[in-house]
VMD Tcl script that draws the C-alpha trace (Angstrom):
set ca {
  {14.56 4.10 -18.41}
  {15.03 5.33 -14.86}
  {17.03 2.97 -12.68}
  {15.66 1.80 -9.35}
  {17.70 4.14 -7.15}
  {16.73 7.14 -9.27}
  {13.09 6.07 -8.98}
  {13.35 6.04 -5.17}
  {14.82 9.55 -5.20}
  {12.25 10.76 -7.73}
  {9.38 9.33 -5.66}
  {10.62 11.27 -2.63}
  {11.32 14.52 -4.45}
  {8.86 14.60 -7.38}
  {6.30 11.77 -7.12}
  {4.41 12.93 -10.22}
  {7.59 12.56 -12.27}
  {8.10 9.11 -10.76}
  {4.57 8.19 -11.83}
  {5.25 9.49 -15.32}
  {8.42 7.37 -15.51}
  {6.46 4.25 -14.60}
  {3.56 5.01 -16.94}
  {5.98 5.60 -19.82}
  {6.99 1.94 -19.54}
  {3.55 1.03 -20.96}
  {3.52 -2.27 -19.13}
  {1.19 -4.92 -20.52}
  {-1.68 -6.16 -18.32}
  {0.28 -9.35 -17.56}
  {3.38 -7.35 -16.63}
  {1.35 -5.04 -14.38}
  {-0.17 -8.01 -12.55}
  {3.28 -9.62 -12.26}
  {4.73 -6.39 -10.86}
  {2.03 -6.25 -8.19}
  {2.58 -9.92 -7.29}
  {6.34 -9.40 -6.96}
  {5.83 -6.25 -4.87}
  {3.45 -8.11 -2.53}
  {5.85 -11.04 -2.18}
  {8.67 -8.65 -1.29}
  {6.36 -6.87 1.15}
  {5.41 -10.13 2.90}
  {9.05 -11.23 3.13}
  {10.06 -7.87 4.59}
  {7.11 -7.91 7.00}
  {8.03 -11.41 8.18}
  {11.63 -10.31 8.66}
  {10.58 -7.23 10.65}
  {8.29 -9.32 12.87}
  {11.17 -11.66 13.61}
  {13.25 -8.66 14.73}
  {10.72 -6.75 16.79}
  {8.34 -9.54 17.79}
  {4.71 -10.11 16.87}
  {1.74 -8.12 18.16}
  {0.26 -9.56 21.32}
  {-3.09 -11.15 20.32}
  {-4.41 -10.49 23.84}
  {-4.29 -6.75 23.16}
  {-6.50 -7.13 20.10}
  {-8.90 -9.43 21.98}
  {-9.18 -6.85 24.75}
  {-10.28 -4.34 22.09}
  {-13.08 -6.68 20.98}
  {-11.49 -8.11 17.81}
  {-9.62 -11.29 17.06}
  {-7.40 -11.95 14.04}
  {-6.76 -15.31 12.42}
  {-3.07 -16.22 12.46}
  {-1.80 -16.59 8.91}
  {1.20 -18.26 7.32}
  {3.38 -16.14 5.00}
  {1.46 -17.64 2.06}
  {-1.84 -16.71 3.69}
  {-0.54 -13.22 4.39}
  {0.41 -12.89 0.73}
  {-3.09 -13.93 -0.32}
  {-4.72 -11.40 2.02}
  {-2.43 -8.52 1.04}
  {-2.73 -9.33 -2.66}
  {-6.50 -9.36 -2.35}
  {-6.50 -6.08 -0.44}
  {-4.21 -4.43 -3.00}
  {-6.42 -5.65 -5.86}
  {-9.50 -4.20 -4.17}
  {-7.77 -0.85 -3.69}
  {-6.64 -0.77 -7.34}
  {-10.21 -1.42 -8.50}
  {-11.65 1.16 -6.10}
  {-9.17 3.87 -7.16}
  {-9.93 3.09 -10.79}
  {-13.72 3.21 -10.38}
  {-13.87 6.27 -8.13}
  {-11.40 8.05 -10.39}
  {-13.75 7.49 -13.32}
  {-16.67 8.75 -11.23}
  {-14.69 11.98 -10.73}
  {-13.97 12.29 -14.46}
  {-10.59 10.54 -14.53}
  {-9.25 8.61 -17.51}
  {-6.86 6.13 -15.88}
  {-6.74 2.46 -16.82}
  {-6.82 -0.28 -14.21}
  {-3.50 -1.84 -15.23}
  {-1.46 1.42 -15.21}
  {-2.92 2.07 -11.75}
  {-1.87 -1.46 -10.77}
  {1.70 -0.79 -11.92}
  {1.79 2.41 -9.84}
  {0.41 0.56 -6.80}
  {3.09 -2.10 -7.23}
  {5.81 0.54 -7.03}
  {4.09 2.25 -4.08}
  {4.07 -1.07 -2.19}
  {7.74 -1.75 -2.95}
  {8.67 1.82 -2.03}
  {6.74 1.59 1.25}
  {7.91 -1.85 2.39}
  {11.59 -1.27 1.71}
  {11.67 2.15 3.38}
  {9.67 0.89 6.37}
  {12.21 -1.92 6.77}
  {15.02 0.63 6.72}
  {13.19 2.73 9.33}
  {12.76 -0.31 11.60}
  {16.44 -1.22 11.28}
  {17.40 2.36 12.19}
  {14.94 2.18 15.10}
  {16.70 -0.86 16.51}
  {19.86 1.23 16.77}
  {18.38 4.66 17.56}
  {14.72 4.23 18.64}
  {13.75 7.91 18.37}
  {15.25 8.25 14.90}
  {13.45 5.08 13.84}
  {10.10 6.40 15.05}
  {10.61 9.67 13.17}
  {11.59 7.76 10.02}
  {8.51 5.53 10.21}
  {6.27 8.62 10.34}
  {8.25 10.25 7.53}
  {7.81 7.16 5.35}
  {4.05 7.15 5.99}
  {3.84 10.80 4.89}
  {5.99 10.14 1.81}
  {3.91 7.14 0.77}
  {0.59 8.97 1.19}
  {1.97 11.94 -0.77}
  {3.22 9.61 -3.50}
  {-0.11 7.76 -3.73}
  {-2.11 10.97 -4.14}
  {0.28 12.13 -6.87}
  {0.07 8.71 -8.52}
  {-3.73 8.99 -8.55}
  {-3.51 12.45 -10.08}
  {-1.11 11.34 -12.78}
  {-2.87 8.05 -13.56}
  {-6.28 9.69 -13.99}
  {-4.98 12.84 -15.64}
  {-6.48 15.23 -13.10}
  {-5.48 18.87 -13.42}
  {-6.49 19.52 -9.82}
  {-4.46 18.09 -6.94}
  {-7.53 18.57 -4.73}
  {-9.56 16.23 -6.95}
  {-6.84 13.59 -6.61}
  {-6.97 14.00 -2.82}
  {-10.76 13.60 -2.89}
  {-10.52 10.44 -5.01}
  {-7.85 9.01 -2.73}
  {-9.86 9.69 0.45}
  {-13.05 8.25 -1.06}
  {-11.09 5.21 -2.26}
  {-9.65 4.68 1.21}
  {-13.08 4.89 2.83}
  {-14.78 2.59 0.32}
  {-11.81 0.21 0.27}
  {-11.79 0.03 4.08}
  {-15.55 -0.65 4.08}
  {-15.25 -3.45 1.51}
  {-12.18 -5.03 3.09}
  {-13.52 -4.90 6.66}
  {-16.75 -6.60 5.58}
  {-14.81 -9.19 3.59}
  {-12.58 -9.85 6.59}
  {-15.57 -10.44 8.86}
  {-17.44 -12.48 6.23}
  {-14.48 -14.79 5.61}
  {-13.72 -15.15 9.33}
  {-10.30 -13.54 9.10}
  {-11.44 -11.00 11.71}
  {-13.89 -11.94 14.43}
  {-15.68 -9.61 16.78}
  {-15.46 -11.03 20.29}
  {-17.35 -10.13 23.42}
  {-15.21 -8.16 25.85}
  {-15.74 -9.34 29.39}
}
mol new
graphics top color blue
foreach p $ca { graphics top sphere $p radius 0.5 }
foreach p [lrange $ca 0 end-1] q [lrange $ca 1 end] { graphics top cylinder $p $q radius 0.2 }
display resetview
């Protein structure tokens, strides 16, 4: 069993090996769901903490762009992010199968849970560094984005058993596009996002 610090290092250096370490745990469906829930809770707590440090986004800026977001409580934010993560897990699973992959939905969920925890904790670290040295913080934020995207593609490859890295990239891009389409329509349908007339 790889400890948490080793898993962070492995995800940065060899994300496929990190994925293999997680998949070797053979988490049950209930444990995979629980892992995703815990990761989302941690992500919401970290996001709330970051917003308290750097301030919230000005809603007037979004309104000027023709969109308006519903303000959510931390519990509401958890519900939205959990729903979005579940959609992305399902989309990666289905598109992976369409491309000939063999991954199961719950192993993919376990990998997504780690990706969320990896992302939220490193983003928090980058923001804290940015409060001290703004330029270094900005560079770290971009570096974390690159590391997370790289890790996710490798996770897709390992979960679905693809020999080709290019096929994993294609599945990931298609999943992002389809996931964004589904989530944007759900957001508008539920009233979370409203299109407003720009005067």
